[in-house]
TORVO-793504 format. One record per residue: residue number from 1; residue in one letter; z, y, x of N, C-alpha, C in turn. Coordinates in steps of 0.02 Angstrom, whole numbers, plus 50000, padded with zeros to 5 digits. Each point is the difference from the previous one (the first is absolute). Example, Ala and Ser with C-alpha at 12.3 -4.5 7.8 and 13.67 -1.06 7.14 Angstrom:
TORVO-793504
seq: 1, type: a, nz: 50390, ny: 49716, nx: 50660, caz: 50000, cay: 50059, cax: 49955, cz: 50000, cy: 50060, cx: 50045
seq: 2, type: s, nz: 49964, ny: 50053, nx: 49982, caz: 50003, cay: 50059, cax: 50042, cz: 50037, cy: 50055, cx: 49961
//
This chain:
TORVO-793504
seq: 1, type: m, nz: 48500, ny: 40879, nx: 49261, caz: 49954, cay: 49963, cax: 49955, cz: 49931, cy: 49994, cx: 50038
seq: 2, type: r, nz: 49994, ny: 50028, nx: 50052, caz: 49933, cay: 49979, cax: 50051, cz: 50011, cy: 49920, cx: 50017
seq: 3, type: q, nz: 50064, ny: 49980, nx: 50007, caz: 50010, cay: 49935, cax: 50031, cz: 49997, cy: 49955, cx: 49938
seq: 4, type: i, nz: 50004, ny: 50022, nx: 49934, caz: 49989, cay: 49955, cax: 49942, cz: 49919, cy: 49993, cx: 49996
seq: 5, type: l, nz: 49972, ny: 50057, nx: 50004, caz: 49927, cay: 50003, cax: 49990, cz: 49972, cy: 49957, cx: 50057
seq: 6, type: a, nz: 50026, ny: 50001, nx: 50057, caz: 49964, cay: 49952, cax: 50057, cz: 50028, cy: 49929, cx: 49975
seq: 7, type: a, nz: 50052, ny: 49992, nx: 49980, caz: 50010, cay: 49935, cax: 49982, cz: 49955, cy: 49967, cx: 49937
seq: 8, type: l, nz: 49986, ny: 50054, nx: 49958, caz: 49951, cay: 49978, cax: 49944, cz: 49929, cy: 49986, cx: 50026
seq: 9, type: a, nz: 49980, ny: 50047, nx: 50045, caz: 49940, cay: 50000, cax: 50033, cz: 49993, cy: 49927, cx: 50033
seq: 10, type: l, nz: 50055, ny: 49979, nx: 50039, caz: 49983, cay: 49936, cax: 50033, cz: 50007, cy: 49944, cx: 49949
seq: 11, type: s, nz: 50040, ny: 49999, nx: 49951, caz: 50000, cay: 49941, cax: 49955, cz: 49945, cy: 50004, cx: 49945
seq: 12, type: l, nz: 49983, ny: 50059, nx: 49981, caz: 49951, cay: 49999, cax: 49943, cz: 49961, cy: 50066, cx: 50014
seq: 13, type: p, nz: 49929, ny: 50000, nx: 49984, caz: 49966, cay: 50062, cax: 50016, cz: 50010, cy: 50054, cx: 49945
seq: 14, type: l, nz: 50029, ny: 50049, nx: 50024, caz: 50016, cay: 50067, cax: 49956, cz: 49940, cy: 50035, cx: 50002
seq: 15, type: a, nz: 49967, ny: 50010, nx: 49954, caz: 49930, cay: 50040, cax: 49997, cz: 50010, cy: 50074, cx: 50037
seq: 16, type: l, nz: 50046, ny: 50032, nx: 49974, caz: 50011, cay: 50071, cax: 50025, cz: 50058, cy: 50007, cx: 50035
seq: 17, type: a, nz: 50019, ny: 49971, nx: 50053, caz: 50075, cay: 49992, cax: 50030, cz: 49987, cy: 50084, cx: 50034
seq: 18, type: a, nz: 49953, ny: 50012, nx: 50031, caz: 49999, cay: 50055, cax: 50046, cz: 50010, cy: 50061, cx: 49948
seq: 19, type: h, nz: 49967, ny: 50006, nx: 49935, caz: 50029, cay: 50048, cax: 49955, cz: 50064, cy: 50006, cx: 49982
seq: 20, type: t, nz: 50029, ny: 49938, nx: 49983, caz: 50069, cay: 49993, cax: 49985, cz: 50044, cy: 50028, cx: 50049
seq: 21, type: a, nz: 49989, ny: 49976, nx: 50057, caz: 50051, cay: 50013, cax: 50056, cz: 49997, cy: 50084, cx: 50016
seq: 22, type: r, nz: 49940, ny: 50034, nx: 49991, caz: 50002, cay: 50070, cax: 50008, cz: 50045, cy: 50033, cx: 49938
seq: 23, type: a, nz: 49997, ny: 49968, nx: 49949, caz: 50041, cay: 50028, cax: 49940, cz: 50081, cy: 49982, cx: 49997
seq: 24, type: e, nz: 50019, ny: 49968, nx: 50053, caz: 50067, cay: 49978, cax: 50013, cz: 50047, cy: 50051, cx: 50008
seq: 25, type: q, nz: 50056, ny: 50005, nx: 49965, caz: 50053, cay: 50045, cax: 49998, cz: 50069, cy: 49959, cx: 50017
seq: 26, type: s, nz: 50032, ny: 50044, nx: 50037, caz: 50072, cay: 49963, cax: 50013, cz: 50051, cy: 50050, cx: 50002
seq: 27, type: q, nz: 50065, ny: 49983, nx: 49993, caz: 50055, cay: 50036, cax: 50002, cz: 50057, cy: 49978, cx: 50048
seq: 28, type: d, nz: 50024, ny: 50029, nx: 50043, caz: 50054, cay: 49978, cax: 50042, cz: 50077, cy: 50010, cx: 49974
seq: 29, type: f, nz: 50028, ny: 49940, nx: 50005, caz: 50073, cay: 50005, cax: 49983, cz: 50040, cy: 49976, cx: 50054
seq: 30, type: g, nz: 49984, ny: 50028, nx: 50060, caz: 50042, cay: 49978, cax: 50067, cz: 49987, cy: 49932, cx: 50020
seq: 31, type: e, nz: 50050, ny: 49951, nx: 49984, caz: 49991, cay: 49929, cax: 50027, cz: 49937, cy: 49969, cx: 49967
seq: 32, type: h, nz: 49977, ny: 50029, nx: 49940, caz: 49940, cay: 49976, cax: 49969, cz: 49943, cy: 50047, cx: 49997
seq: 33, type: v, nz: 49939, ny: 49964, nx: 49983, caz: 49947, cay: 50041, cax: 49979, cz: 49969, cy: 49970, cx: 49940
seq: 34, type: v, nz: 49984, ny: 50040, nx: 49939, caz: 49969, cay: 49968, cax: 49945, cz: 49925, cy: 50030, cx: 50007
seq: 35, type: h, nz: 49960, ny: 49941, nx: 49990, caz: 49935, cay: 50028, cax: 49990, cz: 49965, cy: 49983, cx: 49936
seq: 36, type: f, nz: 49967, ny: 50037, nx: 49973, caz: 49980, cay: 49990, cax: 49929, cz: 49922, cy: 50028, cx: 49992
seq: 37, type: n, nz: 49964, ny: 49967, nx: 49955, caz: 49938, cay: 50028, cax: 49984, cz: 49983, cy: 49979, cx: 49919
seq: 38, type: a, nz: 49953, ny: 50039, nx: 49972, caz: 49975, cay: 49987, cax: 49934, cz: 49922, cy: 50005, cx: 50002
seq: 39, type: v, nz: 49966, ny: 49952, nx: 49979, caz: 49924, cay: 49994, cax: 49995, cz: 49989, cy: 49975, cx: 49938
seq: 40, type: t, nz: 49930, ny: 50005, nx: 49977, caz: 49984, cay: 49956, cax: 49937, cz: 49982, cy: 49932, cx: 50030
seq: 41, type: t, nz: 49997, ny: 49952, nx: 49944, caz: 49992, cay: 49932, cax: 50027, cz: 49936, cy: 49985, cx: 50016
seq: 42, type: d, nz: 49943, ny: 50035, nx: 49984, caz: 49926, cay: 49992, cax: 50020, cz: 49990, cy: 50008, cx: 50071
seq: 43, type: f, nz: 50053, ny: 50030, nx: 50038, caz: 50001, cay: 50002, cax: 50080, cz: 50003, cy: 49941, cx: 50023
seq: 44, type: l, nz: 50029, ny: 49939, nx: 49973, caz: 50021, cay: 49938, cax: 50026, cz: 49924, cy: 49964, cx: 50001
seq: 45, type: s, nz: 49989, ny: 49952, nx: 50037, caz: 49953, cay: 49950, cax: 50001, cz: 50002, cy: 49956, cx: 49938
seq: 46, type: p, nz: 49955, ny: 49969, nx: 49977, caz: 50014, cay: 49950, cax: 49944, cz: 50041, cy: 49948, cx: 50030
seq: 47, type: e, nz: 49988, ny: 49975, nx: 50072, caz: 50030, cay: 49939, cax: 50018, cz: 50081, cy: 50021, cx: 49996
seq: 48, type: v, nz: 50017, ny: 50060, nx: 50031, caz: 50067, cay: 50025, cax: 50008, cz: 50036, cy: 50007, cx: 49936
seq: 49, type: a, nz: 49961, ny: 50032, nx: 49953, caz: 50038, cay: 50011, cax: 49929, cz: 50014, cy: 49922, cx: 49973
seq: 50, type: k, nz: 49950, ny: 49956, nx: 50009, caz: 50014, cay: 49936, cax: 49968, cz: 50062, cy: 49966, cx: 50029
seq: 51, type: s, nz: 49994, ny: 50012, nx: 50067, caz: 50056, cay: 49952, cax: 50034, cz: 50078, cy: 50030, cx: 49972
seq: 52, type: y, nz: 50004, ny: 50065, nx: 49993, caz: 50054, cay: 50023, cax: 49983, cz: 50015, cy: 50003, cx: 49910
seq: 53, type: g, nz: 49949, ny: 49984, nx: 49969, caz: 50008, cay: 50005, cax: 49930, cz: 49990, cy: 50065, cx: 49966
seq: 54, type: i, nz: 49966, ny: 50042, nx: 50038, caz: 49988, cay: 50070, cax: 49982, cz: 49933, cy: 50005, cx: 49963
seq: 55, type: r, nz: 49999, ny: 50041, nx: 49946, caz: 49939, cay: 50014, cax: 49966, cz: 49968, cy: 50068, cx: 50035
seq: 56, type: r, nz: 49940, ny: 49989, nx: 50009, caz: 49969, cay: 50051, cax: 50035, cz: 49970, cy: 50045, cx: 49949
seq: 57, type: s, nz: 50013, ny: 50067, nx: 49999, caz: 49982, cay: 50050, cax: 49948, cz: 50011, cy: 50080, cx: 50025
seq: 58, type: r, nz: 49950, ny: 50036, nx: 49987, caz: 50013, cay: 50062, cax: 50022, cz: 50053, cy: 50043, cx: 49957
seq: 59, type: t, nz: 50028, ny: 49952, nx: 49932, caz: 50054, cay: 50037, cax: 49962, cz: 50058, cy: 49961, cx: 50016
seq: 60, type: r, nz: 50013, ny: 49961, nx: 50060, caz: 50058, cay: 49967, cax: 50009, cz: 50023, cy: 50037, cx: 50071
seq: 61, type: g, nz: 50057, ny: 50009, nx: 50013, caz: 50019, cay: 50023, cax: 50066, cz: 50050, cy: 49949, cx: 50029
seq: 62, type: l, nz: 50001, ny: 50002, nx: 50065, caz: 50040, cay: 49950, cax: 50042, cz: 50051, cy: 50037, cx: 50040
seq: 63, type: l, nz: 50064, ny: 50000, nx: 49995, caz: 50044, cay: 50018, cax: 50045, cz: 50023, cy: 49952, cx: 50056
seq: 64, type: t, nz: 50010, ny: 50027, nx: 50063, caz: 50009, cay: 49957, cax: 50059, cz: 50060, cy: 50036, cx: 50030
seq: 65, type: v, nz: 50054, ny: 49965, nx: 50020, caz: 50064, cay: 50024, cax: 50020, cz: 50013, cy: 49947, cx: 50066
seq: 66, type: s, nz: 50022, ny: 50028, nx: 50059, caz: 50032, cay: 49949, cax: 50045, cz: 50054, cy: 50045, cx: 50027
seq: 67, type: v, nz: 50051, ny: 49961, nx: 50028, caz: 50059, cay: 50031, cax: 50035, cz: 49990, cy: 49974, cx: 50076
seq: 68, type: m, nz: 50018, ny: 50037, nx: 50051, caz: 50009, cay: 49983, cax: 50064, cz: 50058, cy: 50030, cx: 50030
seq: 69, type: r, nz: 50035, ny: 49957, nx: 50036, caz: 50066, cay: 50008, cax: 50037, cz: 49969, cy: 50031, cx: 50071
seq: 70, type: r, nz: 50030, ny: 50046, nx: 50030, caz: 49989, cay: 50022, cax: 50056, cz: 50036, cy: 49962, cx: 50055
seq: 71, type: l, nz: 49964, ny: 49983, nx: 50050, caz: 50039, cay: 49950, cax: 50058, cz: 49994, cy: 50035, cx: 50062
seq: 72, type: v, nz: 50020, ny: 49971, nx: 50064, caz: 50004, cay: 50045, cax: 50057, cz: 49933, cy: 50018, cx: 50014
seq: 73, type: a, nz: 49980, ny: 50046, nx: 50046, caz: 49945, cay: 50026, cax: 50026, cz: 49945, cy: 50014, cx: 49949
seq: 74, type: g, nz: 50019, ny: 50023, nx: 49939, caz: 49946, cay: 50009, cax: 49956, cz: 49974, cy: 49953, cx: 49961
seq: 75, type: a, nz: 50010, ny: 49948, nx: 50011, caz: 49970, cay: 49931, cax: 49956, cz: 50040, cy: 50001, cx: 49934
seq: 76, type: t, nz: 49965, ny: 49972, nx: 49961, caz: 50018, cay: 49997, cax: 49925, cz: 49998, cy: 49928, cx: 49975
seq: 77, type: k, nz: 50046, ny: 49979, nx: 49946, caz: 49993, cay: 49928, cax: 49988, cz: 50003, cy: 50008, cx: 49915
seq: 78, type: p, nz: 49957, ny: 49971, nx: 49963, caz: 50002, cay: 49991, cax: 49925, cz: 50071, cy: 49962, cx: 49981
seq: 79, type: v, nz: 50022, ny: 50039, nx: 49939, caz: 50059, cay: 49968, cax: 49986, cz: 49990, cy: 50003, cx: 49919
seq: 80, type: p, nz: 50047, ny: 49949, nx: 49975, caz: 49998, cay: 49989, cax: 49924, cz: 50041, cy: 50059, cx: 49959
seq: 81, type: a, nz: 49981, ny: 50021, nx: 49947, caz: 50038, cay: 50047, cax: 49960, cz: 50003, cy: 49994, cx: 49928
seq: 82, type: q, nz: 50029, ny: 50023, nx: 49971, caz: 49994, cay: 50012, cax: 49921, cz: 49960, cy: 50058, cx: 49984
seq: 83, type: v, nz: 49947, ny: 49992, nx: 49968, caz: 49950, cay: 50055, cax: 49988, cz: 49989, cy: 50005, cx: 49919
seq: 84, type: e, nz: 50013, ny: 50067, nx: 49978, caz: 49994, cay: 50010, cax: 49933, cz: 49947, cy: 50069, cx: 50001
seq: 85, type: a, nz: 49957, ny: 49995, nx: 49952, caz: 49949, cay: 50058, cax: 49997, cz: 49985, cy: 50019, cx: 49939
seq: 86, type: r, nz: 49981, ny: 50063, nx: 49980, caz: 49978, cay: 50026, cax: 49943, cz: 49951, cy: 50064, cx: 50011
seq: 87, type: a, nz: 49962, ny: 50022, nx: 49949, caz: 49961, cay: 50049, cax: 50014, cz: 49995, cy: 50040, cx: 49926
seq: 88, type: v, nz: 49992, ny: 50064, nx: 50003, caz: 49998, cay: 50036, cax: 49933, cz: 49941, cy: 50044, cx: 50022
seq: 89, type: n, nz: 49953, ny: 50006, nx: 49936, caz: 49947, cay: 50044, cax: 50007, cz: 50017, cy: 50077, cx: 49987
seq: 90, type: l, nz: 49957, ny: 50045, nx: 50004, caz: 50011, cay: 50060, cax: 49980, cz: 50019, cy: 50015, cx: 49924
seq: 91, type: s, nz: 49984, ny: 49956, nx: 49956, caz: 50017, cay: 50008, cax: 49934, cz: 50076, cy: 49969, cx: 49994
seq: 92, type: g, nz: 50026, ny: 49970, nx: 50039, caz: 50067, cay: 49973, cax: 50004, cz: 50005, cy: 49932, cx: 49972
seq: 93, type: q, nz: 49932, ny: 49969, nx: 50006, caz: 50008, cay: 49922, cax: 49975, cz: 50019, cy: 49965, cx: 50071
seq: 94, type: l, nz: 50057, ny: 49952, nx: 49972, caz: 50017, cay: 49950, cax: 50067, cz: 49962, cy: 49934, cx: 50002
seq: 95, type: k, nz: 49994, ny: 49987, nx: 50057, caz: 49970, cay: 49929, cax: 50021, cz: 50048, cy: 49970, cx: 50051
seq: 96, type: r, nz: 50021, ny: 49950, nx: 49974, caz: 50051, cay: 49963, cax: 50035, cz: 49952, cy: 49951, cx: 50046
seq: 97, type: i, nz: 50015, ny: 49992, nx: 50055, caz: 49960, cay: 49954, cax: 50044, cz: 50048, cy: 49939, cx: 50028
seq: 98, type: r, nz: 49985, ny: 49947, nx: 49982, caz: 50030, cay: 49934, cax: 50016, cz: 49974, cy: 49985, cx: 50072
seq: 99, type: m, nz: 50042, ny: 50007, nx: 50045, caz: 49991, cay: 49981, cax: 50071, cz: 50015, cy: 49927, cx: 50018
seq: 100, type: r, nz: 49952, ny: 49975, nx: 50039, caz: 50012, cay: 49925, cax: 50025, cz: 49990, cy: 49997, cx: 50073
seq: 101, type: e, nz: 50049, ny: 49954, nx: 50032, caz: 49985, cay: 49996, cax: 50069, cz: 49951, cy: 49954, cx: 50021
seq: 102, type: i, nz: 49971, ny: 50018, nx: 50059, caz: 49954, cay: 49962, cax: 50036, cz: 50013, cy: 49990, cx: 50078
seq: 103, type: r, nz: 50014, ny: 49939, nx: 50014, caz: 50014, cay: 49985, cax: 50067, cz: 49944, cy: 49960, cx: 50031
seq: 104, type: e, nz: 49982, ny: 50022, nx: 50060, caz: 49939, cay: 49962, cax: 50026, cz: 49996, cy: 50021, cx: 50081
seq: 105, type: e, nz: 49986, ny: 49954, nx: 50050, caz: 49999, cay: 50010, cax: 50068, cz: 50040, cy: 50058, cx: 50024
seq: 106, type: g, nz: 50059, ny: 49992, nx: 49991, caz: 50057, cay: 50062, cax: 50029, cz: 49997, cy: 50055, cx: 49965
seq: 107, type: a, nz: 49975, ny: 50010, nx: 49933, caz: 49995, cay: 50066, cax: 49969, cz: 50031, cy: 49984, cx: 49929
seq: 108, type: i, nz: 50034, ny: 50053, nx: 49996, caz: 50028, cay: 49997, cax: 49931, cz: 49983, cy: 50067, cx: 49956
seq: 109, type: y, nz: 49978, ny: 49996, nx: 49945, caz: 49980, cay: 50064, cax: 49963, cz: 50003, cy: 49979, cx: 49921
seq: 110, type: y, nz: 50001, ny: 50050, nx: 49965, caz: 50011, cay: 50001, cax: 49928, cz: 49943, cy: 50028, cx: 49962
seq: 111, type: i, nz: 49971, ny: 49977, nx: 49954, caz: 49936, cay: 50023, cax: 49966, cz: 50025, cy: 50001, cx: 49921
seq: 112, type: g, nz: 49968, ny: 50047, nx: 49967, caz: 50017, cay: 50013, cax: 49930, cz: 49932, cy: 50034, cx: 49972
seq: 113, type: e, nz: 49982, ny: 49967, nx: 49936, caz: 49938, cay: 50027, cax: 49967, cz: 50017, cy: 50045, cx: 49946
seq: 114, type: f, nz: 49962, ny: 50056, nx: 49982, caz: 50008, cay: 50041, cax: 49947, cz: 49939, cy: 50027, cx: 49962
seq: 115, type: p, nz: 50001, ny: 50013, nx: 49933, caz: 49940, cay: 50016, cax: 49969, cz: 49985, cy: 50073, cx: 50019
seq: 116, type: l, nz: 49941, ny: 50029, nx: 50001, caz: 49975, cay: 50060, cax: 50000, cz: 49971, cy: 50026, cx: 49942
seq: 117, type: s, nz: 50011, ny: 50048, nx: 49975, caz: 49966, cay: 50039, cax: 49942, cz: 49953, cy: 50046, cx: 50016
seq: 118, type: g, nz: 49932, ny: 49975, nx: 50027, caz: 49961, cay: 50041, cax: 50024, cz: 50020, cy: 50035, cx: 50070
seq: 119, type: s, nz: 49971, ny: 50051, nx: 50011, caz: 50021, cay: 50048, cax: 50059, cz: 50069, cy: 50035, cx: 49981
seq: 120, type: e, nz: 50050, ny: 49983, nx: 50044, caz: 50065, cay: 50032, cax: 49988, cz: 50041, cy: 50006, cx: 50055
seq: 121, type: t, nz: 50048, ny: 50048, nx: 49995, caz: 50043, cay: 50008, cax: 50061, cz: 50068, cy: 49960, cx: 49984
seq: 122, type: l, nz: 50030, ny: 49957, nx: 50051, caz: 50058, cay: 49974, cax: 49977, cz: 50060, cy: 50013, cx: 50056
seq: 123, type: d, nz: 50047, ny: 50008, nx: 49977, caz: 50060, cay: 50017, cax: 50042, cz: 50045, cy: 49940, cx: 50005
seq: 124, type: f, nz: 50001, ny: 49968, nx: 50061, caz: 50031, cay: 49936, cax: 50019, cz: 50069, cy: 50011, cx: 50012
seq: 125, type: e, nz: 50040, ny: 49956, nx: 49977, caz: 50081, cay: 49997, cax: 50029, cz: 50014, cy: 49919, cx: 50016
seq: 126, type: i, nz: 50008, ny: 50003, nx: 50056, caz: 50024, cay: 49934, cax: 50029, cz: 50063, cy: 49990, cx: 50036
seq: 127, type: e, nz: 50039, ny: 49960, nx: 49984, caz: 50068, cay: 49983, cax: 50039, cz: 49996, cy: 49936, cx: 50035
seq: 128, type: v, nz: 50027, ny: 50009, nx: 50060, caz: 49986, cay: 49945, cax: 50046, cz: 50070, cy: 49980, cx: 50037
seq: 129, type: r, nz: 50030, ny: 49948, nx: 49984, caz: 50057, cay: 49983, cax: 50040, cz: 49996, cy: 49937, cx: 50040
seq: 130, type: p, nz: 49983, ny: 50017, nx: 50065, caz: 49998, cay: 49950, cax: 50049, cz: 50054, cy: 49959, cx: 50004
seq: 131, type: e, nz: 50000, ny: 49927, nx: 50015, caz: 50058, cay: 49956, cax: 50013, cz: 50051, cy: 50040, cx: 50043
seq: 132, type: g, nz: 50060, ny: 49994, nx: 49982, caz: 50060, cay: 50030, cax: 50041, cz: 50018, cy: 50070, cx: 49989
seq: 133, type: v, nz: 49949, ny: 50029, nx: 49953, caz: 50004, cay: 50073, cax: 49994, cz: 50048, cy: 50010, cx: 49923
seq: 134, type: e, nz: 50044, ny: 50040, nx: 49998, caz: 50044, cay: 50012, cax: 49941, cz: 49969, cy: 50037, cx: 49945
seq: 135, type: h, nz: 49966, ny: 50069, nx: 50014, caz: 49957, cay: 50029, cax: 49954, cz: 49926, cy: 50008, cx: 50006
seq: 136, type: p, nz: 49976, ny: 50004, nx: 49948, caz: 49922, cay: 49983, cax: 50019, cz: 49971, cy: 50080, cx: 50029
seq: 137, type: y, nz: 49942, ny: 49989, nx: 50022, caz: 49959, cay: 50061, cax: 50021, cz: 49950, cy: 50014, cx: 49947
seq: 138, type: k, nz: 50002, ny: 50068, nx: 49997, caz: 49949, cay: 50021, cax: 49939, cz: 49943, cy: 50041, cx: 50035
seq: 139, type: v, nz: 49938, ny: 49974, nx: 49972, caz: 49943, cay: 50023, cax: 50026, cz: 49951, cy: 50028, cx: 49937
seq: 140, type: r, nz: 49987, ny: 50059, nx: 50002, caz: 49955, cay: 50031, cax: 49952, cz: 49940, cy: 50025, cx: 50022
seq: 141, type: f, nz: 49946, ny: 49981, nx: 49963, caz: 49939, cay: 50037, cax: 50026, cz: 49953, cy: 50000, cx: 49941
seq: 142, type: r, nz: 49949, ny: 50052, nx: 50002, caz: 49949, cay: 50003, cax: 49948, cz: 49934, cy: 49981, cx: 50018
seq: 143, type: q, nz: 49964, ny: 49968, nx: 49958, caz: 49933, cay: 49977, cax: 50024, cz: 49962, cy: 50014, cx: 49942
seq: 144, type: r, nz: 49939, ny: 50022, nx: 50010, caz: 49934, cay: 50022, cax: 49947, cz: 49954, cy: 49939, cx: 50007
seq: 145, type: f, nz: 49983, ny: 49967, nx: 49951, caz: 49957, cay: 49951, cax: 49993, cz: 49936, cy: 50023, cx: 49957
seq: 146, type: y, nz: 49944, ny: 49989, nx: 50034, caz: 49935, cay: 50026, cax: 49967, cz: 49971, cy: 49933, cx: 49975
seq: 147, type: v, nz: 49991, ny: 49996, nx: 49933, caz: 49963, cay: 49949, cax: 49971, cz: 49940, cy: 50022, cx: 49965
seq: 148, type: p, nz: 49931, ny: 49983, nx: 50027, caz: 49946, cay: 50033, cax: 49973, cz: 49990, cy: 49965, cx: 49921
//
């Protein structure tokens, strides 16, 4: 995801790229590494939000996922994948997240927006199936959102 954020920073000014990069998480699946991150959309600059058709708000979340294939000597390369995501809050309310693919300047990543009901904790479930992989990789993580 660092490469995704770098690509975003090169193509469009991402107001809090440094903050988002620190919040990045990843999971290793051998040949592939899945990077994921969730933030409120008000972290995006107005220009970035507008260019991607994202509504900036403290009550909207943005999930970002990228899939990198390991190459020789530790290098990685972004690869296309099928990505499905959902989140469930602690009350059991389901939030389906429609993911869409973004390709630009050698980067491939997937973004999806979701509503936030004030401050809440969400358990994310992401299924990622890179091209050429038969069974999807499953990523789960918990994220607490603080909405004043």
